[in-house]
C-alpha positions as CSV (number, residue, x, y, z in Angstrom):
1,X,-58.5,-32.9,-36.2
2,X,-57.3,-34.1,-39.9
3,X,-53.5,-34.1,-38.9
4,X,-54.5,-36.9,-36.3
5,X,-57.0,-38.7,-38.8
6,X,-59.6,-38.0,-36.8
7,X,-62.8,-37.2,-38.5
8,X,-65.8,-34.9,-37.7
9,X,-68.3,-38.4,-37.1
10,X,-66.4,-40.2,-34.8
11,X,-65.8,-37.0,-32.7
12,X,-70.0,-36.6,-33.3
13,X,-69.8,-39.9,-31.8
14,X,-68.5,-39.5,-29.1
15,X,-70.1,-35.9,-27.8
16,X,-73.3,-38.0,-28.2
17,X,-72.4,-41.3,-26.8
18,X,-69.2,-40.5,-24.2
19,X,-69.4,-39.5,-20.8
20,X,-68.1,-36.5,-18.7
21,X,-64.4,-36.9,-16.6
22,X,-63.5,-34.4,-16.1
23,X,-64.9,-29.8,-15.6
24,X,-63.7,-26.9,-15.3
25,X,-65.8,-24.3,-14.4
26,X,-63.2,-21.5,-14.1
27,X,-62.0,-22.0,-17.9
28,X,-61.7,-19.4,-20.2
29,X,-63.5,-17.6,-22.3
30,X,-65.8,-20.5,-21.4
31,X,-66.3,-23.3,-19.0
32,X,-64.9,-26.6,-20.3
33,X,-65.8,-30.5,-20.2
34,X,-63.2,-34.2,-21.0
35,X,-65.0,-36.4,-22.7
36,X,-64.0,-39.8,-23.2
37,X,-65.6,-42.0,-25.8
38,X,-64.1,-45.4,-27.5
39,X,-64.4,-45.8,-31.1
40,X,-64.3,-49.4,-30.9
41,X,-61.8,-50.5,-28.5
42,X,-60.0,-46.8,-29.4
43,X,-60.1,-44.5,-26.2
44,X,-61.1,-41.0,-27.5
45,X,-61.1,-37.0,-25.4
46,X,-62.7,-34.7,-26.4
47,X,-62.4,-31.1,-24.6
48,X,-65.4,-28.9,-25.4
49,X,-66.1,-25.1,-24.4
50,X,-69.6,-24.5,-23.3
51,X,-71.3,-21.0,-23.9
52,X,-74.6,-20.7,-21.4
53,X,-75.5,-17.7,-23.1
54,X,-75.8,-19.1,-26.7
55,X,-75.9,-23.3,-25.7
56,X,-73.5,-23.4,-28.3
57,X,-70.2,-25.9,-27.5
58,X,-67.0,-25.3,-29.1
59,X,-64.6,-27.9,-29.9
60,X,-61.4,-27.2,-28.3
61,X,-59.4,-30.0,-28.9
62,X,-59.5,-34.1,-30.1
63,X,-57.3,-36.5,-28.8
64,X,-56.3,-39.9,-28.7
65,X,-55.0,-40.5,-24.7
66,X,-51.4,-41.5,-24.0
67,X,-52.0,-44.9,-21.8
68,X,-49.0,-43.9,-20.2
69,X,-50.6,-40.6,-18.8
70,X,-53.8,-42.0,-17.9
71,X,-55.5,-44.2,-15.8
72,X,-55.9,-47.9,-17.5
73,X,-59.8,-46.9,-18.0
74,X,-58.8,-43.0,-19.6
75,X,-60.6,-41.5,-17.3
76,X,-58.1,-40.4,-14.1
77,X,-54.9,-38.6,-15.0
78,X,-51.7,-40.2,-13.5
79,X,-49.6,-38.2,-11.4
80,X,-46.5,-36.9,-13.3
């Protein structure tokens, strides 16, 4: 996150106000969600794993989605 200049407060904002756009219930070790949020007009994707037993979320990765790989609203992956 630091190497991408994304701050913790920005990630928290996405987690609290963003929208789950993908879910992978078969992800290991925990089911995961891809969350889309916007910081102003900048889209941000946060992937979290969710341990249902402990109700904890683990941040897997955070990134600015590449417009060449995502739909214009950043909610759908484009075919390669």
